[in-house]
Steps between C-alpha positions, in 0.01 A plus 500: 500500500129452577379276780358257242833479319684443828255224590553330164878531539482335843281219365738450207796473737308247711403302190865481393590359840223246543357415158820469299731329746421155360541568128790734581712216638450278191831619340679312778431165336318530164791528254702245699214248471450559127859393434507240777575132449133402515409693181802399291506838324846577358660832586522651151450858388174411326365327812603787727323753278199270471474435876522869590245583229266232636528641854440856382191416299364277777517805728334716236227256399408317821565768762440825310218401264325232704534616860574874488258588219227230519479310829547807719174629353315194637490631857232406752414838654868590486624164633704245304624146545365170377231467770375853430500420128313175570229683695467755218491242219252274680264784598363533146481129417149354537563142386566289811743260335704781344519678835614178669777459240610861554513447875702182448746690278523787746563270795770314304658834407498606865659167593773558240558845651580331831760297311640827368510632858718205596727493195564876471675540839688174440636577152550874554694490827694188398606649164615819674705319765657277233692809394723446804650198327635730229685710757675191632418128470549480878149645538336217304427269799333791678257600223215277623539583873518875425194475274299315764607748769386796285168329428438427869573862584267615221207292626564586864476866402157459343313541830627858523339579165620680191390842625823551697729444204270572208648844447844337460390264223458761227844668529683165517324362191547831317873464572477139378345592163740792452788259568357249252475767233844649569680165485307416184596825325867449595512166317282616208751778429775237478298276263232709326430214260265362766250775413412300188296282738227767497398347168237230584618292205798393709261360763299312235817358344627403847191290567490361144859376535415307815293237321374245751679689777288814455297421811814495713600841360157653555486355851824679587388832346187485719719574803535859374129568550450336839339751729276647229195379696604729787419802283136395511490350849624820669293745294269571794789629709647746248253551217527451125674834413786451749569145381501605134726801561748291700517236227541740210742749658733280706434127519481410131803718403707360789415139418545537123837675534627236741398208278662670201806563716525133600476408133776750415716350775459151352593630155833631634562240773328162442650363825265731693214260418565335837318795659453790258319717753768516770791482256364812332621695805864603543677273754527783755121548493408133517447488877282818505305348211432186706381715792269708279370187325425334832310808618303508173410131522386539861270781390377291206427217741323737739263608224394148401462390864271797564309395188446156654342665806268706280390209284438293814269765642315522169464119488360499856246769412396313186452179701796293378705487820414477871526803726853594603640746749575821308705785644506850355849648499408852392240746627489672161520219244231231533687280253805465727415187696681209662364144523718292737379160373585587139832658599635195681366259237681700230822509703505122540418449132767748382775347717410148384507622138846654540634186669345269238606691184831637640559756222307762303537316168314197636220721636463681166324199342229503766476879503397532135198270528360687803531834321371400156213297644372808682544706180282261298219519753524880521465525121196269495324694777584825321312374193179469705550850636551647150197314366251512789602802711626738232244361248733500202396289197620141501753554222663787688511300824663208321744729317596685819564191711534206260856579395605537866329173594680324213835646602446414868411142408822481294700634795336252738565212260863606469546506876325164528788336312684510832208346687702202626797723593314699761207636300272253677543686829267801444244281320492248787478783751219667303299177474537446875383855574208473256384184678521681834319813376226314314446260791453794735254675268294189431522384861362832626210472258423146621539602865269802474247286318507239777472764772216699350291223339297441816527846652169682555433798278571836657162644407308211661721515810425872549125441463510232771648752743169690497350264757829402667571560868877447469669740745703790358817658635597867455797444274581476130577166336684469168461173309717428195310319228610408147141434386269800513176297495556251784544529876866502610618179665645698790157655568332158505766364738467806725124449526541128561759527776441843657127546419538873472499770231662842494302820466677587173614224263714583198519225235819590312598363161837593349507500122783561253458684172695429181673837533813592698339745744147593606462862622413541869168668417396186310621258766181446701150392397245481783159329501258491795369149570285589797498400868844648561666323204693676225655356186831674421700431185859623501669516160876508441725487196747215454791732586347608833523349846161486676456669838154420637500721815608805299242429229219454755588830667439673164166329431189712548230321702191691620497566876817297547858600571764231473686459830797258486496462881147356506536282191563125487609315187369146455718288272434148374791258461441179308688175555515320166430127498588344165286214379450280195304573186524877534542762230879467520734204520586372847856634486373846398255491792794431729703780339213746542454393861872558564489847343185587690658404836805714422319795346560836658263614770187674377542729800842623385405507134201729557684702766247410770610571862571157649361592844156556343474164321288197590590200286251215451602182322329228298596180318425484127521186285600561138 
């Protein structure tokens, strides 16, 4: 086997472990929910065939056609995920209002993804542990405590990173899908009539028979495709070929066989509707099945939690969230990161969700809205990519994405039927997060405008130094400045209070491109300003973590060698004073002020050595 083939095989194994953990655990609860009390669907042969057919064609149409064949092509320099798609779609849009709408959609989609990151661990782990009740009812009182204990352990483990156990994920999930397929085949052999469900007419008849209750039926079928967004979100880690191979060769066959097997079980034993997944196993294998299911759901949860870290970093780089402390957990994989603030916030939210909903069936109503809402936004953004980035004619762009948008809207509407029964949760959470993200973005724009409105221009300031007798010291000063045309606030404060300039002054501006990664050779842009001043622009992609000292050491300045031991970093910290009649409402001013006070340190975020920092503060009224 060639080295390239071995590399693809390793990536495929990793993709099976990380990408497909979420959708792979859907058989735990999907069929049970379709025939649950909330849908009112009778357990007849026609309905069993129709439900299984609906699940199968949902997997084929939504996952295979939409995500595997279409959306995976819409990569942003190899990276996926809704924020990467947003950056790609917005990059070719010139109309300001259209771009604003796209950003609003993308931010709302990201907010819904956070809801998914809360609901996936809750429903997955809880549904797996509920299998203990089938072994003996004596376990029932312990389902919630055991679930919460597993979740606490899962989130405590996050700080160690996925690198240590990543190689274990693939084999476990491979075993999971092989088990799904094997159990499915066993029951299909006993009731081969279930294979009639391959005919899509059974799915159409199933929905037609529902009448006014069709939305409840569709909302339950949606649970089979939860996790489809992970195929796109994790594309940067494993690549398009590995994800497609894993889906076609293992994941889709394993899922399809298991769903057909559960349908075959219900044809021969209608009483198994209480929990068709676990009751498909022989009694002697029930406890091992619970153990394997729990391991699979933990891995599925791990994947979506890691996705929350990634989308947070992208949101920070794109200016929608304040700086946070980010830890890298792998020397080899830049995407393996840990954000403590997000981790503990998710843990609290997941535990509260489990305690509030108490069982997986109750969570299912909320879960569907979070998933389908993100799907709708992904389809809309994909249209702009097909039209503006790939430059296909309008009729092709509409044909390629219009049918998916229509289907996603139908799925979202179906899940919204349960809005009052828990579906409100991800929507309320998303609205709250959108308010936070938009307030931060707009607040930063207002703040920078207030700071730089009266600042002297850099060019005029340099000219005035021609006749200046300000003393100079033999060191290097680095000033961070968001505006490339004005004098940094920290420099003005340094002159005012210390009345001294350094021999070499580097005015550094960090910029973020609408691409995942900027090559190191394109990182630094240097301009000589004269009189010992240099303008340095450092450019990073939204998937990269900036490191200013390392970047400066690679910059080429004539007759100058960067020495970290003779360099001082001057940082400006603003204290926000909210007022009346500003660009934002008073309560949003207060919210922005609160976020600004609790934002991560610029020193840590840019990896600046703390013993070389001089921080100068100012009060800014907004």
